[in-house]
C-alpha positions in Angstrom: 155.5 55.8 85.9 157.1 57.2 89.1 158.2 54.7 91.7 157.2 54.8 95.4 154.2 57.1 94.9 151.4 54.6 94.6 149.6 53.3 97.7 149.8 49.6 98.7 146.7 47.6 98.1 145.8 44.9 100.7 142.9 42.5 101.0 139.9 44.4 102.5 136.9 43.0 104.4 133.8 45.1 103.8 131.0 45.0 106.3 127.5 46.4 105.5 124.9 47.6 108.0 122.6 44.8 106.8 125.1 42.2 107.8 126.5 41.3 104.4 130.3 40.9 104.2 132.5 40.5 101.2 136.2 40.7 100.3 137.9 43.2 97.9 141.2 45.1 97.7 141.7 48.6 99.0 144.3 50.7 100.8 142.8 49.9 104.2 142.3 46.5 105.8 138.6 46.8 106.8 135.6 49.0 105.8 132.2 49.5 107.4 129.5 50.8 105.0 125.9 51.7 105.6 124.4 50.3 102.4 125.7 47.8 99.8 124.4 46.2 96.6 122.6 43.5 98.6 120.3 46.0 100.3 120.4 49.1 98.0 116.9 49.9 96.6 118.4 50.3 93.0 119.5 46.7 93.0 116.8 45.1 95.1 113.8 47.0 93.7 112.5 47.6 97.2 112.0 51.1 98.6 113.5 51.5 102.1 113.6 54.6 104.2 116.5 54.9 106.6 116.1 57.7 109.2 119.6 58.1 110.7 119.7 60.0 114.0 116.2 61.6 113.5 117.1 63.6 110.5 113.5 63.7 109.3 112.3 65.0 112.7 115.0 67.5 112.8 114.1 68.8 109.3 110.4 69.0 110.2 111.2 70.8 113.5 113.4 73.3 111.7 110.8 74.2 109.0 107.6 73.9 111.1 105.0 76.4 109.9 107.0 77.3 106.8 104.6 77.0 103.8 105.5 77.8 100.2 102.1 77.1 98.7 100.9 79.3 95.8 97.6 80.1 97.5 99.3 81.7 100.5 101.5 83.8 98.2 98.5 85.0 96.1 96.6 86.3 99.2 99.5 88.3 100.5 
């Protein structure tokens, strides 16, 4: 193995948006994440919708009136 090309790993404190914190090792000292294993639907079994900065409203506004139904295509 080559020397002096690998990053240094330090203790890292990870903070989740739900408030959970845990320790691990990484190349940075502190991480902030939006979702972790304590609040992720795959691990908890609970469905949770997170609308960050109005993305759903932005999508609906962008595609308002756009319809891809088969009935509309058949009449044209």
